[in-house]
N, C-alpha and C positions, 0 to 999 in steps of 0.2 A: 690686624692679620687678622688670619681663619687657617687652624690648621684641623683641616678632611685625615681621618684617617681613611678613607675613601675617595677613589678614583672620579667624583662628580658628586653635586651639590642634590639637595633633596633628598633623602635615604624616606625617611617615613613618609611622600608621597609615591616617589618612583623606582622602590625597592622590591613593590606588593607586587607587583607582578599584573596588575589593576590598570587595564587601560581606562579608568572610569572613577570617579569621585564624591562621594556619598554626602548627599548633604539633605541628606534625613531629618536629621536632630532638630537644625537648625529654621525650623516653621516660622519664623520671624521675618526670614530672609535676609535678617538683618547679623551679612556676612565680614568675619575677622577682617582684614588688609593683607593677609597675606593669601585670604581663600579672593578674595577679589580679585588679584592676583595672578592666579591661578588660572580665573575664569581667564582674564585680560589673553594668556597667552595659548590660553583653546580656543579661542572667539568665543564667548558662548557669551550672549547678553544676560544683565542682568535681573531685563523681567521674561526672560522664556519661561514660556507656560510649563516647559517639564526642567522645571530647577531638584528636582528627586538626585535623580545622574547626571555628573554634566561628560562632557571627553575628556580626558585624560590626556596630551600629549608629552609622556617622562621626557625625549630627547628635548622635544621644543623646549620644556619647565625647564632642565640640568642646563640649555644655552642662555637662558632668561636671567636665572637665577647668579649666574656667573658673570653675563652681561653689566648685572643692577649692581652689582655688587665692585667692582672692578671699576664702575665708572663713578664712583664711587672714595675712588683711592684704594677701594678698601686690598690688602695681594692675599694670593690663596697657595697653601700650598697641599697637595692631592697626597694622599699615600703613607700616612705619614703619625705618627702618633707620639706622646710623650714622655721620654723616660725617667727625668731627672731634675729635678728644684734644683737654683743655686741661685748662690744669699738669699735665702730665705728665712729674715734676720726681723727681729723684732722694731728693732731701733733699726739696725741698714735697709733694710727691706729688702727688696728680689734686687735681685740682675741679673736674669732671664733663664731658660729652662732649653732642653738640650731632647732635640727631638730625634726620633729611629727613624729610616726607612732603608729602601731596597739600596742606595748609595751610602749608606753607612750611618753616620750620628751627626748633631752640628749642634750649634751654638746659638740661639737668637733673643738679645738681648733684650730686655722687655720692664717694663716700674709694673704695670695692673696685667692681670688673669681672672678670665671672665670661662671657670669650665659649665659646659654646657656636656659632657660627655655625660654614657649611661651610666657610667657606672663610677662616678665621679675619680677619676684618673686625677689630676691634678691636687682636690684634697687631700687624697693619701699622700700623692706625695709629699704633700703637705704635714704628714701625719697628723692631720687633725681627724676629726671624731663623724664616723661617719656613721649615722641612722642606718643602717641598713633593708634589706625587705627582707633577710631573714630574721632579723632580729626583729621583726611585727608578732607579736600573737595571732595572727592570722596564717602569718610563713611560716609559725613553730606546730602548727596543726595539717600543712601543708607535709613539713617537715612528716612525722608523725607517718602521715598517708604514705608517703612515698617509702621510706622502710618498711612499712606491712606491705606495702606490695614483693616491695622485693622480697621480704619475707618468706611469702606466697610464693616468687615466684620456683623458690628453694624449696616448694611444700611446706613449709613450716606449718601449724595449726599457731602459735605464738602469734599470726596478724588476724585470726577468722573476730576476736570482738568487737577490734576496731573496726576490720570492713563492713562485718552486722551494721556497729553502732552505724556507721558512717552513710550505709546504702538504706538505713532504712530509715533515719533523718530528711531522705531526698526520692522515700514510696508514701509519707503520711498525704497526699493529696487523693485525690476521684482520680486519676487520669496517669497515668507514666511520663515521667520528667521529658522532654525531647532535649535536642542539642542545640547549644545559645553560642556555641564559638562557632564565628562565620570562618569557615576553612575555603578557601579559591577550589575551582574545576569541579564540587564536587558530582557526581552520578548515581546511577537507582546503585540502592545496596545488593552486595557487599563492598563496591568499589571506594577507594580511598580512605574506609575502615573509620567513616565522618558516625559518630556515633555521640549519644548525648554521657555529657559527664558518670554519671552510674553507672555506666555498660560498662566504663572502662572499671571499674572496683568491682562488678561480678564477673568479669573474666580472670579479674585477680583472686575471686574467692575459688575462682572452678578449682584453681590450683594447685584449692590448704587438702584438698580429700575430708574434709570434714561435712558431718551428720547435720549441724546445723545449719549448712545451708539453706536445707529442706525447706524453714518456714522464710526462707528471702523468697525464694522462688514461687515458695505457694503465691504471698504476697503479692510478688512481678504476675503470676499469668493470672489471679483473681482481679488485676487491674485491667489485665488484656479484654481490651471487645472490638477489634479491628475490623473494618471494615473491609472491599477488596484493596480498593486504593491505598486503605494503611503503610500497606508493604513497599509502597512506592514514593512511599513520601520519608524526602531524601533527610526532615525536620523531622521526626518520630524516634525511625531508625530500630521499626520496631526486628526490624532481619538479625540483628546483632541479641536483641533481649533476648527471640526465642534459641538460638545458634549458643550464649554463652550459658543461658539454665541447662544442654540440652549436654555443651561438653564438661560442665562442671556434675551434673547427674555422672556422665559416662565417666570420670574418673573415678565418682567413688562407687560406685557398683554395689547400690546401696536397694533392699527391694522397696527400703522409707519411700524413696522417690518417686517410684512407678505409681502412685497415687497423681501427682504433679502433674508429672511425664502423662499420662491418660487422658489428664482436663488438657493439656495441652496439647494436642494431638484432637482433641473433638473439635479444635478450633475452627471454626469455615478454612477452606484453602490452606489447612493446615495436613490436610487428610485426601485421601482418595487420588494424589498427585501423580501416581504410578501414570503416563501415557505409552500405545504400542507404538502409536503411531508417530512419523517423521518426515519431513524438518515441519520447527513447527515457528507459525511466525510472530509473535512475542516469546524471544528471548527468554522474558522472566518467568515465567511458567516453569521452569527446568529449578529458579532458584529458590520457587517455590516446595519444588521436588525436592532439591537439598533440602531446608530445610525440615522437611520429613522425612526425608531418610538418614537424617540428623540423630531426629527425638527415639527414630527408631532402634538407631545402637544405640543411642543412651537406654532404650527400655530394657534391648537384649541385655545388655553391659546387667543394668539394675535385677536379671532371673523376669523379666516379664515377655510373655506366650507373645503379645501380641508385637517386640517387635523386632521376634524374626520373623514371624507370618508377612508383616510389614518389608523383609529384609527378602526375603523369597518372594514378591510380589516383582521386586525390584528387579531381581536376576534376568524382569523379560521383559525392563526397561525399552523402547526403542530407542532411546539417547545413551548411546554406550559409556561412555564415562558413566552415568548414572548408574547401571548395570554393572558393569566391571567395579564399582566402592561396592555396589550389595555383596556379588558373592566375592571381592574379596576380602570382606569382612563376618561373612557367615565362614568361609575357609580358616582366618585366626581367631573367631571365636569356637570351630568345633575342634582343630586341629589337626585339619583335612582336608586331605584335597580336591574337596568337591566339588562337580562338573551345577554347569550351567539349566543344565532340563528342569525343570518346575516341579513336576510330574516327584520326579527322584527326594529331591530337593525335602517337597511334605511329606515321603513315608519315611524320608532321613529323621525331620519333624518329631512326628510323632514316634517314632519307636524310639530316639538317642531322649529325645525330651531336655535337650541340654539346657533350655531356664530354670533346673532343676539349682543350677548351680551362679552363682553371680559371678560377677569377671571384672569387677575396678578398672580401668585404663592403670597400666605402667607407668608410659614412654614419657619420661620428662619433657615435658617443654615442643612437647613434637618434633625436635630434636633428631633426626637422622643422623646418625652416628655413622654411615658410609655414605659420604654427601659425594663422595668421586668418583660415584658410580649411579647410573639414573638406572634404576630398573623397568624395561617393558614389557608384557608383552602381545608376540607380534602370531597373526595369527594369518596360516596364509591364503592365499586366493587361488581360486579358481579360474582360469581364461577359457 
């Protein structure tokens, strides 16, 4: 008898929502019995030319696994979990188990158990010592970094030393680390937030508003030597590196970050992205422009005239969302209801010189406190 917590078999393959099977690790074509069975159900010939990815029919595989077990007289109970062990004693032996499901609880008499659950449920119910992943040294390090990230979310600088240590460990090579996690349906950045592991830590570090971060950002920028196609590389995730640094500098609001941001802005494809022509057939150009706008925001908050100049330029951008964001940033930084006339904005910049002050971003975690209403600026259209 098999007790399955789900309503189907083969969860490891069929629940992935990926209609193919990756066999790239089996270059010798010495298939395990289960893989041969999957290939058989998918109608794939073992000698086919392309054996790296084979077609997978989840529904067909589920039924085939079920038929195979039933043909050997193995009973199946779906959507159930074990909740108790009955009569587990060294002398008496096992009497049975109690399972629970939507119909209630049932007792199943048995003399042997094979625990294949992901969390060793039977072993825990028997009181056995389970070597948990959390007790592993690697897991202890993982717990530490997750705690540091949680502290960073609250703006605590106690998290900074550990975050910097882990980030710099991953930045020792000659190139920026690439994403290693295999995520499904990844599209051009920033869709899905599919980024290299180190960038998640960079985003956490950005929340701490600590000047020690500047040295880390400098190391990241020094490793950047991008080609145009690198910005659309879903494994490199260059978009996220730029955004994480800019977010951190924007929150820090320290003049010490200006040289790093200026170096970042000098990278080709991250400057002079403003455009007055619309529409653009290549929508990713707008995303590159968004990165320049993010850098400009950070520069302005760190007290750089260049940041304000770029924001003023983008007020005239033909892409309305970028233009409105640039104007909104200038209004927020100045505390004035500035209009979108570029010439008057330049006069204001020369006269007021707002870059003489720094403006660290104080908004915690970008949380909108008045989330019940969405403010929109509606412009009258003359017909």
